[in-house]
Backbone of each chain as nested JSON, in Angstrom:
{
  "chains": [
    {"id": "A", "residues": [
      {"number": 1, "name": "MET", "atoms": {"N": [0.828, -1.212, 0.0], "CA": [0.0, 0.0, 0.0], "C": [0.868, 1.27, 0.0]}},
      {"number": 2, "name": "ILE", "atoms": {"N": [1.897, 1.253, 0.866], "CA": [2.802, 2.404, 0.94], "C": [3.552, 2.57, -0.384]}},
      {"number": 3, "name": "ARG", "atoms": {"N": [3.956, 1.424, -0.952], "CA": [4.67, 1.467, -2.235], "C": [3.795, 2.094, -3.308]}},
      {"number": 4, "name": "LYS", "atoms": {"N": [2.529, 1.745, -3.266], "CA": [1.579, 2.259, -4.254], "C": [1.463, 3.782, -4.126]}},
      {"number": 5, "name": "LYS", "atoms": {"N": [1.38, 4.235, -2.883], "CA": [1.264, 5.677, -2.631], "C": [2.522, 6.412, -3.076]}},
      {"number": 6, "name": "LEU", "atoms": {"N": [3.676, 5.804, -2.781], "CA": [4.948, 6.426, -3.18], "C": [5.065, 6.517, -4.701]}},
      {"number": 7, "name": "ALA", "atoms": {"N": [4.635, 5.458, -5.372], "CA": [4.697, 5.44, -6.835], "C": [3.796, 6.537, -7.403]}},
      {"number": 8, "name": "LEU", "atoms": {"N": [2.627, 6.703, -6.816], "CA": [1.669, 7.722, -7.26], "C": [2.245, 9.125, -7.05]}},
      {"number": 9, "name": "LEU", "atoms": {"N": [2.894, 9.295, -5.907], "CA": [3.518, 10.577, -5.564], "C": [4.633, 10.924, -6.562]}},
      {"number": 10, "name": "ALA", "atoms": {"N": [5.438, 9.916, -6.893], "CA": [6.539, 10.122, -7.849], "C": [5.979, 10.497, -9.215]}},
      {"number": 11, "name": "LEU", "atoms": {"N": [4.883, 9.839, -9.595], "CA": [4.246, 10.104, -10.886], "C": [3.7, 11.532, -10.935]}},
      {"number": 12, "name": "LEU", "atoms": {"N": [3.074, 11.936, -9.854], "CA": [2.533, 13.302, -9.779], "C": [3.657, 14.33, -9.878]}},
      {"number": 13, "name": "GLY", "atoms": {"N": [4.775, 14.013, -9.219], "CA": [5.928, 14.916, -9.21], "C": [6.459, 15.182, -10.605]}},
      {"number": 14, "name": "LEU", "atoms": {"N": [6.371, 14.175, -11.489], "CA": [6.843, 14.35, -12.862], "C": [6.094, 15.465, -13.574]}},
      {"number": 15, "name": "PHE", "atoms": {"N": [4.802, 15.613, -13.238], "CA": [3.989, 16.633, -13.909], "C": [4.031, 17.97, -13.177]}},
      {"number": 16, "name": "VAL", "atoms": {"N": [4.066, 17.898, -11.855], "CA": [4.002, 19.129, -11.063], "C": [5.299, 19.914, -11.123]}},
      {"number": 17, "name": "VAL", "atoms": {"N": [6.441, 19.237, -11.029], "CA": [7.73, 19.938, -10.961], "C": [8.014, 20.775, -12.213]}},
      {"number": 18, "name": "PRO", "atoms": {"N": [7.855, 20.21, -13.46], "CA": [8.123, 21.059, -14.621], "C": [7.203, 22.265, -14.678]}},
      {"number": 19, "name": "ALA", "atoms": {"N": [5.952, 22.121, -14.274], "CA": [5.025, 23.243, -14.313], "C": [5.458, 24.328, -13.342]}},
      {"number": 20, "name": "ALA", "atoms": {"N": [5.963, 23.896, -12.17], "CA": [6.389, 24.859, -11.163], "C": [7.643, 25.607, -11.615]}},
      {"number": 21, "name": "GLN", "atoms": {"N": [8.474, 24.947, -12.453], "CA": [9.711, 25.582, -12.895], "C": [9.464, 26.617, -13.976]}},
      {"number": 22, "name": "ALA", "atoms": {"N": [8.343, 26.486, -14.687], "CA": [8.086, 27.374, -15.819], "C": [7.862, 28.797, -15.342]}},
      {"number": 23, "name": "GLN", "atoms": {"N": [8.7, 29.689, -15.787], "CA": [8.548, 31.092, -15.397], "C": [9.531, 31.973, -16.176]}},
      {"number": 24, "name": "ILE", "atoms": {"N": [9.246, 33.279, -16.13], "CA": [10.189, 34.24, -16.698], "C": [11.266, 34.457, -15.643]}},
      {"number": 25, "name": "LYS", "atoms": {"N": [12.502, 34.234, -16.033], "CA": [13.611, 34.297, -15.068], "C": [14.226, 35.691, -14.988]}},
      {"number": 26, "name": "HIS", "atoms": {"N": [14.273, 36.365, -16.132], "CA": [15.033, 37.618, -16.179], "C": [14.591, 38.432, -17.388]}},
      {"number": 27, "name": "ILE", "atoms": {"N": [14.524, 39.726, -17.225], "CA": [14.211, 40.606, -18.362], "C": [15.272, 41.69, -18.418]}},
      {"number": 28, "name": "GLU", "atoms": {"N": [15.752, 41.958, -19.623], "CA": [16.762, 42.997, -19.795], "C": [16.326, 43.917, -20.93]}},
      {"number": 29, "name": "MET", "atoms": {"N": [16.411, 45.215, -20.686], "CA": [16.038, 46.17, -21.729], "C": [17.208, 47.103, -21.993]}},
      {"number": 30, "name": "ARG", "atoms": {"N": [17.269, 47.573, -23.226], "CA": [18.219, 48.639, -23.547], "C": [17.366, 49.843, -23.904]}},
      {"number": 31, "name": "VAL", "atoms": {"N": [17.571, 50.923, -23.192], "CA": [16.711, 52.088, -23.4], "C": [17.522, 53.285, -23.899]}},
      {"number": 32, "name": "GLU", "atoms": {"N": [16.81, 54.18, -24.54], "CA": [17.437, 55.403, -25.069], "C": [16.73, 56.607, -24.477]}},
      {"number": 33, "name": "GLY", "atoms": {"N": [17.464, 57.678, -24.3], "CA": [16.85, 58.919, -23.817], "C": [16.822, 59.035, -22.311]}},
      {"number": 34, "name": "MET", "atoms": {"N": [17.611, 58.192, -21.639], "CA": [17.649, 58.235, -20.182], "C": [18.651, 59.318, -19.739]}},
      {"number": 35, "name": "THR", "atoms": {"N": [18.256, 60.11, -18.76], "CA": [19.176, 61.159, -18.289], "C": [19.635, 60.869, -16.867]}}
    ]},
    {"id": "B", "residues": [
      {"number": 1, "name": "MET", "atoms": {"N": [12.101, 56.159, -13.427], "CA": [11.783, 54.961, -14.181], "C": [11.927, 53.716, -13.299]}},
      {"number": 2, "name": "LYS", "atoms": {"N": [12.989, 53.692, -12.493], "CA": [13.225, 52.541, -11.62], "C": [12.032, 52.321, -10.676]}},
      {"number": 3, "name": "GLN", "atoms": {"N": [11.553, 53.422, -10.093], "CA": [10.412, 53.313, -9.174], "C": [9.152, 52.895, -9.912]}},
      {"number": 4, "name": "HIS", "atoms": {"N": [8.947, 53.483, -11.087], "CA": [7.751, 53.193, -11.876], "C": [7.722, 51.713, -12.265]}},
      {"number": 5, "name": "LEU", "atoms": {"N": [8.855, 51.2, -12.732], "CA": [8.912, 49.786, -13.116], "C": [8.786, 48.877, -11.896]}},
      {"number": 6, "name": "GLY", "atoms": {"N": [9.369, 49.313, -10.788], "CA": [9.316, 48.523, -9.559], "C": [7.908, 48.355, -9.011]}},
      {"number": 7, "name": "ARG", "atoms": {"N": [7.011, 49.263, -9.417], "CA": [5.618, 49.182, -8.949], "C": [4.762, 48.264, -9.815]}},
      {"number": 8, "name": "GLN", "atoms": {"N": [5.289, 47.821, -10.958], "CA": [4.504, 46.95, -11.84], "C": [4.362, 45.563, -11.203]}},
      {"number": 9, "name": "SER", "atoms": {"N": [3.26, 44.906, -11.509], "CA": [3.016, 43.604, -10.882], "C": [4.067, 42.583, -11.321]}},
      {"number": 10, "name": "GLY", "atoms": {"N": [4.465, 41.779, -10.36], "CA": [5.419, 40.704, -10.619], "C": [6.879, 41.111, -10.645]}},
      {"number": 11, "name": "VAL", "atoms": {"N": [7.153, 42.393, -10.369], "CA": [8.544, 42.856, -10.417], "C": [9.153, 42.813, -9.014]}},
      {"number": 12, "name": "GLN", "atoms": {"N": [10.278, 42.105, -8.894], "CA": [10.94, 42.038, -7.591], "C": [12.02, 43.105, -7.462]}},
      {"number": 13, "name": "ASN", "atoms": {"N": [12.811, 43.254, -8.534], "CA": [13.935, 44.189, -8.452], "C": [14.235, 44.806, -9.821]}},
      {"number": 14, "name": "VAL", "atoms": {"N": [14.635, 46.073, -9.805], "CA": [15.002, 46.759, -11.044], "C": [16.379, 47.379, -10.861]}},
      {"number": 15, "name": "GLU", "atoms": {"N": [17.279, 47.097, -11.787], "CA": [18.611, 47.706, -11.752], "C": [18.791, 48.525, -13.026]}},
      {"number": 16, "name": "VAL", "atoms": {"N": [19.157, 49.775, -12.882], "CA": [19.324, 50.648, -14.041], "C": [20.784, 51.085, -14.14]}},
      {"number": 17, "name": "SER", "atoms": {"N": [21.351, 50.92, -15.324], "CA": [22.712, 51.401, -15.557], "C": [22.633, 52.612, -16.482]}},
      {"number": 18, "name": "LEU", "atoms": {"N": [22.964, 53.768, -15.947], "CA": [22.893, 54.995, -16.745], "C": [23.965, 55.035, -17.824]}},
      {"number": 19, "name": "ILE", "atoms": {"N": [25.091, 54.358, -17.562], "CA": [26.216, 54.414, -18.498], "C": [25.868, 53.776, -19.848]}},
      {"number": 20, "name": "ASP", "atoms": {"N": [25.329, 52.542, -19.804], "CA": [25.036, 51.882, -21.075], "C": [23.535, 51.76, -21.384]}},
      {"number": 21, "name": "GLY", "atoms": {"N": [22.701, 52.408, -20.561], "CA": [21.258, 52.395, -20.83], "C": [20.618, 51.036, -20.642]}},
      {"number": 22, "name": "LYS", "atoms": {"N": [21.202, 50.24, -19.769], "CA": [20.694, 48.886, -19.546], "C": [19.764, 48.856, -18.33]}},
      {"number": 23, "name": "VAL", "atoms": {"N": [18.639, 48.181, -18.466], "CA": [17.695, 48.025, -17.364], "C": [17.49, 46.529, -17.131]}},
      {"number": 24, "name": "GLU", "atoms": {"N": [17.829, 46.065, -15.947], "CA": [17.677, 44.644, -15.646], "C": [16.548, 44.457, -14.657]}},
      {"number": 25, "name": "ILE", "atoms": {"N": [15.635, 43.564, -14.982], "CA": [14.464, 43.35, -14.136], "C": [14.435, 41.904, -13.652]}},
      {"number": 26, "name": "THR", "atoms": {"N": [14.345, 41.745, -12.347], "CA": [14.224, 40.408, -11.762], "C": [12.761, 40.203, -11.383]}},
      {"number": 27, "name": "PRO", "atoms": {"N": [12.12, 39.203, -11.961], "CA": [10.715, 38.966, -11.642], "C": [10.538, 38.26, -10.293]}},
      {"number": 28, "name": "LYS", "atoms": {"N": [9.365, 38.47, -9.704], "CA": [9.007, 37.675, -8.519], "C": [8.675, 36.277, -8.995]}},
      {"number": 29, "name": "GLU", "atoms": {"N": [8.593, 35.346, -8.056], "CA": [8.283, 33.974, -8.462], "C": [6.788, 33.737, -8.602]}},
      {"number": 30, "name": "ASP", "atoms": {"N": [5.982, 34.822, -8.462], "CA": [4.524, 34.635, -8.543], "C": [4.005, 34.533, -9.979]}},
      {"number": 31, "name": "GLY", "atoms": {"N": [4.896, 34.728, -10.963], "CA": [4.491, 34.586, -12.357], "C": [3.587, 35.692, -12.877]}},
      {"number": 32, "name": "GLN", "atoms": {"N": [3.498, 36.798, -12.148], "CA": [2.58, 37.868, -12.541], "C": [3.207, 38.879, -13.503]}},
      {"number": 33, "name": "ILE", "atoms": {"N": [4.494, 38.747, -13.755], "CA": [5.165, 39.752, -14.584], "C": [4.675, 39.684, -16.032]}},
      {"number": 34, "name": "ASP", "atoms": {"N": [4.481, 40.881, -16.617], "CA": [3.978, 40.951, -17.98], "C": [4.926, 41.841, -18.806]}},
      {"number": 35, "name": "PRO", "atoms": {"N": [5.73, 41.242, -19.702], "CA": [6.692, 42.033, -20.466], "C": [6.044, 43.169, -21.256]}},
      {"number": 36, "name": "ALA", "atoms": {"N": [4.864, 42.941, -21.818], "CA": [4.194, 43.987, -22.608], "C": [3.839, 45.183, -21.712]}},
      {"number": 37, "name": "GLN", "atoms": {"N": [3.44, 44.872, -20.488], "CA": [3.104, 45.933, -19.521], "C": [4.372, 46.718, -19.143]}},
      {"number": 38, "name": "LEU", "atoms": {"N": [5.483, 45.996, -19.013], "CA": [6.754, 46.654, -18.674], "C": [7.217, 47.576, -19.8]}},
      {"number": 39, "name": "LEU", "atoms": {"N": [6.999, 47.119, -21.021], "CA": [7.364, 47.907, -22.192], "C": [6.576, 49.226, -22.184]}},
      {"number": 40, "name": "ALA", "atoms": {"N": [5.28, 49.107, -21.952], "CA": [4.42, 50.296, -21.922], "C": [4.807, 51.211, -20.756]}},
      {"number": 41, "name": "ALA", "atoms": {"N": [5.096, 50.597, -19.606], "CA": [5.439, 51.38, -18.409], "C": [6.758, 52.128, -18.608]}},
      {"number": 42, "name": "THR", "atoms": {"N": [7.691, 51.509, -19.355], "CA": [8.979, 52.161, -19.607], "C": [8.761, 53.398, -20.481]}},
      {"number": 43, "name": "TYR", "atoms": {"N": [7.925, 53.26, -21.516], "CA": [7.619, 54.414, -22.375], "C": [6.912, 55.499, -21.573]}},
      {"number": 44, "name": "ASP", "atoms": {"N": [6.031, 55.074, -20.676], "CA": [5.296, 56.048, -19.856], "C": [6.251, 56.868, -18.989]}},
      {"number": 45, "name": "SER", "atoms": {"N": [7.393, 56.259, -18.642], "CA": [8.327, 56.993, -17.791], "C": [9.253, 57.897, -18.612]}},
      {"number": 46, "name": "GLY", "atoms": {"N": [9.008, 57.993, -19.934], "CA": [9.671, 58.997, -20.754], "C": [10.927, 58.578, -21.484]}},
      {"number": 47, "name": "VAL", "atoms": {"N": [11.194, 57.271, -21.556], "CA": [12.36, 56.83, -22.317], "C": [11.9, 55.894, -23.445]}},
      {"number": 48, "name": "THR", "atoms": {"N": [12.787, 55.696, -24.416], "CA": [12.479, 54.838, -25.565], "C": [13.154, 53.485, -25.37]}},
      {"number": 49, "name": "VAL", "atoms": {"N": [12.386, 52.418, -25.555], "CA": [12.972, 51.086, -25.434], "C": [13.553, 50.688, -26.788]}},
      {"number": 50, "name": "ALA", "atoms": {"N": [14.853, 50.434, -26.816], "CA": [15.5, 50.019, -28.066], "C": [15.316, 48.521, -28.263]}},
      {"number": 51, "name": "GLU", "atoms": {"N": [15.461, 47.758, -27.193], "CA": [15.212, 46.321, -27.289], "C": [14.951, 45.711, -25.922]}},
      {"number": 52, "name": "MET", "atoms": {"N": [14.255, 44.592, -25.957], "CA": [13.942, 43.885, -24.708], "C": [14.242, 42.4, -24.898]}},
      {"number": 53, "name": "ASP", "atoms": {"N": [15.09, 41.869, -24.037], "CA": [15.424, 40.44, -24.073], "C": [14.871, 39.776, -22.821]}},
      {"number": 54, "name": "LEU", "atoms": {"N": [14.524, 38.517, -22.942], "CA": [14.117, 37.816, -21.72], "C": [14.66, 36.411, -21.673]}},
      {"number": 55, "name": "THR", "atoms": {"N": [14.842, 35.942, -20.448], "CA": [15.227, 34.562, -20.214], "C": [14.042, 33.903, -19.522]}},
      {"number": 56, "name": "ALA", "atoms": {"N": [13.597, 32.8, -20.081], "CA": [12.404, 32.161, -19.524], "C": [12.499, 30.65, -19.624]}},
      {"number": 57, "name": "GLN", "atoms": {"N": [11.706, 30.023, -18.779], "CA": [11.684, 28.562, -18.729], "C": [10.25, 28.129, -19.006]}},
      {"number": 58, "name": "GLY", "atoms": {"N": [10.072, 27.201, -19.88], "CA": [8.708, 26.742, -20.158], "C": [8.705, 25.559, -21.101]}},
      {"number": 59, "name": "LYS", "atoms": {"N": [7.498, 25.225, -21.551], "CA": [7.344, 24.087, -22.45], "C": [7.112, 24.576, -23.879]}},
      {"number": 60, "name": "ILE", "atoms": {"N": [7.49, 23.766, -24.829], "CA": [7.277, 24.115, -26.238], "C": [5.98, 23.437, -26.707]}},
      {"number": 61, "name": "VAL", "atoms": {"N": [5.091, 24.227, -27.235], "CA": [3.84, 23.684, -27.78], "C": [3.597, 24.323, -29.15]}},
      {"number": 62, "name": "LYS", "atoms": {"N": [2.583, 23.801, -29.848], "CA": [2.188, 24.416, -31.117], "C": [0.814, 25.032, -30.941]}},
      {"number": 63, "name": "ASP", "atoms": {"N": [0.618, 26.254, -31.46], "CA": [-0.696, 26.875, -31.326], "C": [-1.606, 26.414, -32.471]}},
      {"number": 64, "name": "SER", "atoms": {"N": [-2.822, 26.943, -32.494], "CA": [-3.803, 26.479, -33.482], "C": [-3.368, 26.79, -34.917]}},
      {"number": 65, "name": "SER", "atoms": {"N": [-2.46, 27.772, -35.077], "CA": [-1.985, 28.097, -36.433], "C": [-0.727, 27.317, -36.801]}},
      {"number": 66, "name": "GLY", "atoms": {"N": [-0.278, 26.453, -35.909], "CA": [0.909, 25.645, -36.189], "C": [2.211, 26.328, -35.811]}},
      {"number": 67, "name": "ASN", "atoms": {"N": [2.131, 27.503, -35.182], "CA": [3.35, 28.196, -34.751], "C": [3.922, 27.552, -33.493]}},
      {"number": 68, "name": "LEU", "atoms": {"N": [5.241, 27.539, -33.406], "CA": [5.873, 27.076, -32.165], "C": [5.721, 28.162, -31.113]}},
      {"number": 69, "name": "VAL", "atoms": {"N": [5.384, 27.73, -29.91], "CA": [5.081, 28.679, -28.841], "C": [5.793, 28.244, -27.567]}},
      {"number": 70, "name": "LEU", "atoms": {"N": [6.358, 29.196, -26.846], "CA": [6.893, 28.902, -25.513], "C": [5.76, 29.138, -24.524]}},
      {"number": 71, "name": "GLN", "atoms": {"N": [5.369, 28.084, -23.823], "CA": [4.276, 28.201, -22.854], "C": [4.858, 28.244, -21.447]}},
      {"number": 72, "name": "ILE", "atoms": {"N": [4.653, 29.4, -20.82], "CA": [5.18, 29.559, -19.467], "C": [4.108, 29.196, -18.459]}},
      {"number": 73, "name": "GLU", "atoms": {"N": [2.911, 29.634, -18.739], "CA": [1.732, 29.242, -17.959], "C": [0.646, 28.981, -18.983]}},
      {"number": 74, "name": "PRO", "atoms": {"N": [-0.471, 28.339, -18.565], "CA": [-1.52, 28.082, -19.562], "C": [-1.985, 29.347, -20.285]}},
      {"number": 75, "name": "ASN", "atoms": {"N": [-1.982, 30.471, -19.567], "CA": [-2.455, 31.71, -20.201], "C": [-1.317, 32.69, -20.53]}},
      {"number": 76, "name": "ARG", "atoms": {"N": [-0.085, 32.228, -20.491], "CA": [1.046, 33.095, -20.837], "C": [1.951, 32.377, -21.837]}},
      {"number": 77, "name": "THR", "atoms": {"N": [1.841, 32.787, -23.083], "CA": [2.616, 32.133, -24.13], "C": [3.309, 33.183, -24.998]}},
      {"number": 78, "name": "PHE", "atoms": {"N": [4.399, 32.793, -25.614], "CA": [5.106, 33.662, -26.547], "C": [5.338, 32.878, -27.838]}},
      {"number": 79, "name": "VAL", "atoms": {"N": [4.85, 33.437, -28.942], "CA": [5.07, 32.8, -30.239], "C": [6.547, 32.949, -30.597]}},
      {"number": 80, "name": "LEU", "atoms": {"N": [7.156, 31.852, -31.036], "CA": [8.579, 31.887, -31.405], "C": [8.718, 32.244, -32.882]}},
      {"number": 81, "name": "GLU", "atoms": {"N": [9.497, 33.265, -33.157], "CA": [9.793, 33.644, -34.542], "C": [10.638, 32.514, -35.144]}},
      {"number": 82, "name": "PRO", "atoms": {"N": [10.216, 31.955, -36.285], "CA": [10.992, 30.832, -36.834], "C": [12.432, 31.23, -37.175]}},
      {"number": 83, "name": "ASN", "atoms": {"N": [13.393, 30.473, -36.681], "CA": [14.799, 30.614, -37.062], "C": [15.499, 29.266, -36.846]}},
      {"number": 84, "name": "GLU", "atoms": {"N": [16.791, 29.239, -37.031], "CA": [17.521, 27.97, -36.923], "C": [17.346, 27.336, -35.539]}},
      {"number": 85, "name": "LEU", "atoms": {"N": [17.381, 28.175, -34.508], "CA": [17.266, 27.65, -33.136], "C": [15.867, 27.096, -32.874]}},
      {"number": 86, "name": "SER", "atoms": {"N": [14.852, 27.779, -33.388], "CA": [13.483, 27.307, -33.129], "C": [13.234, 25.974, -33.842]}},
      {"number": 87, "name": "LYS", "atoms": {"N": [13.885, 25.789, -35.001], "CA": [13.741, 24.508, -35.72], "C": [14.208, 23.351, -34.838]}},
      {"number": 88, "name": "GLY", "atoms": {"N": [15.258, 23.593, -34.08], "CA": [15.804, 22.562, -33.203], "C": [14.89, 22.211, -32.04]}},
      {"number": 89, "name": "LEU", "atoms": {"N": [13.887, 23.049, -31.79], "CA": [12.965, 22.781, -30.678], "C": [11.672, 22.118, -31.142]}},
      {"number": 90, "name": "GLU", "atoms": {"N": [11.522, 21.98, -32.473], "CA": [10.262, 21.432, -32.995], "C": [9.95, 20.047, -32.45]}},
      {"number": 91, "name": "SER", "atoms": {"N": [11.005, 19.252, -32.253], "CA": [10.774, 17.884, -31.776], "C": [10.237, 17.865, -30.344]}},
      {"number": 92, "name": "LEU", "atoms": {"N": [10.38, 18.958, -29.623], "CA": [9.918, 19.003, -28.225], "C": [8.462, 19.461, -28.111]}},
      {"number": 93, "name": "ALA", "atoms": {"N": [7.883, 19.9, -29.23], "CA": [6.515, 20.428, -29.175], "C": [5.546, 19.386, -28.636]}},
      {"number": 94, "name": "GLY", "atoms": {"N": [4.825, 19.78, -27.603], "CA": [3.823, 18.891, -27.017], "C": [4.374, 17.931, -25.985]}},
      {"number": 95, "name": "SER", "atoms": {"N": [5.706, 17.906, -25.809], "CA": [6.277, 17.003, -24.809], "C": [6.286, 17.694, -23.434]}},
      {"number": 96, "name": "GLN", "atoms": {"N": [6.683, 16.952, -22.428], "CA": [6.733, 17.52, -21.069], "C": [8.084, 18.195, -20.795]}},
      {"number": 97, "name": "ALA", "atoms": {"N": [8.963, 18.212, -21.799], "CA": [10.301, 18.78, -21.606], "C": [10.22, 20.272, -21.3]}},
      {"number": 98, "name": "VAL", "atoms": {"N": [11.034, 20.703, -20.348], "CA": [11.097, 22.12, -19.988], "C": [12.414, 22.683, -20.523]}},
      {"number": 99, "name": "VAL", "atoms": {"N": [12.32, 23.783, -21.252], "CA": [13.537, 24.389, -21.803], "C": [13.741, 25.777, -21.201]}},
      {"number": 100, "name": "THR", "atoms": {"N": [15.004, 26.146, -21.071], "CA": [15.342, 27.517, -20.665], "C": [15.906, 28.206, -21.891]}},
      {"number": 101, "name": "ILE", "atoms": {"N": [15.291, 29.291, -22.267], "CA": [15.746, 29.978, -23.475], "C": [15.964, 31.47, -23.205]}},
      {"number": 102, "name": "ARG", "atoms": {"N": [16.788, 32.069, -24.042], "CA": [16.967, 33.513, -24.006], "C": [16.576, 34.018, -25.38]}},
      {"number": 103, "name": "GLY", "atoms": {"N": [15.773, 35.054, -25.394], "CA": [15.325, 35.553, -26.686], "C": [15.022, 37.032, -26.662]}},
      {"number": 104, "name": "GLN", "atoms": {"N": [14.92, 37.578, -27.861], "CA": [14.591, 38.997, -27.979], "C": [13.091, 39.123, -28.228]}},
      {"number": 105, "name": "LEU", "atoms": {"N": [12.43, 39.836, -27.328], "CA": [10.981, 39.973, -27.391], "C": [10.557, 41.241, -28.118]}},
      {"number": 106, "name": "TYR", "atoms": {"N": [11.431, 42.229, -28.127], "CA": [11.073, 43.492, -28.775], "C": [12.319, 44.193, -29.284]}},
      {"number": 107, "name": "LYS", "atoms": {"N": [12.2, 44.746, -30.472], "CA": [13.272, 45.6, -30.998], "C": [12.585, 46.799, -31.647]}},
      {"number": 108, "name": "LYS", "atoms": {"N": [13.052, 47.97, -31.327], "CA": [12.413, 49.184, -31.83], "C": [12.492, 49.222, -33.357]}},
      {"number": 109, "name": "PRO", "atoms": {"N": [11.325, 49.319, -34.015], "CA": [11.366, 49.418, -35.469], "C": [11.97, 50.748, -35.892]}},
      {"number": 110, "name": "ALA", "atoms": {"N": [12.684, 50.746, -36.991], "CA": [13.314, 51.981, -37.464], "C": [12.258, 53.053, -37.709]}},
      {"number": 111, "name": "GLY", "atoms": {"N": [12.501, 54.211, -37.164], "CA": [11.599, 55.341, -37.4], "C": [10.455, 55.463, -36.427]}},
      {"number": 112, "name": "LYS", "atoms": {"N": [10.097, 54.365, -35.769], "CA": [8.969, 54.427, -34.831], "C": [9.46, 54.769, -33.438]}},
      {"number": 113, "name": "LYS", "atoms": {"N": [8.682, 55.58, -32.755], "CA": [9.087, 55.956, -31.401], "C": [8.393, 55.115, -30.354]}},
      {"number": 114, "name": "LYS", "atoms": {"N": [7.123, 54.824, -30.579], "CA": [6.363, 54.09, -29.578], "C": [5.958, 52.721, -30.128]}},
      {"number": 115, "name": "PRO", "atoms": {"N": [6.053, 51.659, -29.307], "CA": [5.67, 50.34, -29.799], "C": [4.167, 50.248, -30.028]}},
      {"number": 116, "name": "ASP", "atoms": {"N": [3.793, 49.412, -30.987], "CA": [2.379, 49.19, -31.273], "C": [1.827, 48.238, -30.208]}},
      {"number": 117, "name": "ALA", "atoms": {"N": [0.978, 48.773, -29.337], "CA": [0.469, 47.985, -28.211], "C": [-0.405, 46.827, -28.67]}},
      {"number": 118, "name": "SER", "atoms": {"N": [-0.992, 46.96, -29.862], "CA": [-1.899, 45.909, -30.326], "C": [-1.129, 44.741, -30.958]}},
      {"number": 119, "name": "ALA", "atoms": {"N": [0.123, 44.995, -31.341], "CA": [0.91, 43.931, -31.975], "C": [1.376, 42.932, -30.923]}},
      {"number": 120, "name": "ARG", "atoms": {"N": [1.222, 41.649, -31.247], "CA": [1.651, 40.625, -30.296], "C": [3.169, 40.493, -30.36]}},
      {"number": 121, "name": "LEU", "atoms": {"N": [3.766, 40.424, -29.183], "CA": [5.228, 40.326, -29.133], "C": [5.655, 38.918, -29.517]}},
      {"number": 122, "name": "LYS", "atoms": {"N": [6.593, 38.839, -30.455], "CA": [7.126, 37.536, -30.852], "C": [8.53, 37.389, -30.304]}},
      {"number": 123, "name": "LEU", "atoms": {"N": [8.854, 36.171, -29.92], "CA": [10.148, 35.922, -29.301], "C": [11.133, 35.38, -30.342]}},
      {"number": 124, "name": "VAL", "atoms": {"N": [12.202, 36.13, -30.563], "CA": [13.263, 35.669, -31.48], "C": [14.3, 34.943, -30.634]}},
      {"number": 125, "name": "LEU", "atoms": {"N": [14.408, 33.645, -30.83], "CA": [15.335, 32.852, -30.014], "C": [16.785, 33.247, -30.266]}},
      {"number": 126, "name": "LEU", "atoms": {"N": [17.51, 33.5, -29.187], "CA": [18.933, 33.831, -29.292], "C": [19.794, 32.692, -28.767]}},
      {"number": 127, "name": "GLU", "atoms": {"N": [19.22, 31.941, -27.816], "CA": [20.016, 30.904, -27.161], "C": [19.094, 29.894, -26.465]}},
      {"number": 128, "name": "VAL", "atoms": {"N": [19.373, 28.628, -26.628], "CA": [18.673, 27.593, -25.857], "C": [19.654, 27.164, -24.775]}},
      {"number": 129, "name": "GLN", "atoms": {"N": [19.342, 27.519, -23.533], "CA": [20.32, 27.313, -22.464], "C": [20.259, 25.92, -21.85]}},
      {"number": 130, "name": "LYS", "atoms": {"N": [19.04, 25.381, -21.717], "CA": [18.926, 24.102, -21.01], "C": [17.678, 23.348, -21.455]}},
      {"number": 131, "name": "ARG", "atoms": {"N": [17.783, 22.07, -21.578], "CA": [16.618, 21.215, -21.84], "C": [16.535, 20.202, -20.726]}},
      {"number": 132, "name": "GLN", "atoms": {"N": [15.333, 20.002, -20.174], "CA": [15.197, 19.004, -19.098], "C": [14.074, 18.029, -19.426]}}
    ]}
  ]
}
């Protein structure tokens, strides 16, 4: 039973972890006219 | 400008270099940052954006028109401008693979001062940093 739960948890982790990692990490702009 | 950009949603930190006109923005992890909003906010603060690059992590999918798209969240996607690098990502479309890419989201068109807010920003891939 515990093995079954662990396997299910590992399977869920495969889908949840990549979704959690998806994000904008950094934005860089070059601007003109700044004083 | 630093304060104005810092007040936009999803922005954690803004660093401005007066010497080379570089503005670096660190997003919060809440995923609320909107590059198009930042572009507009920068113009509102009285400067012209020459170009905007971003580094992002997400999945590669195809939209209804068959374009390759970087999907960061279900409702946040960037269409990838076709180039040599984007061709290399075609095999990942629809898979669970997460890629980290760096790309140019905006470049000031010659002669235009203000970006067209209605135009959808397309991401020109500059570098594929990581595939997982």
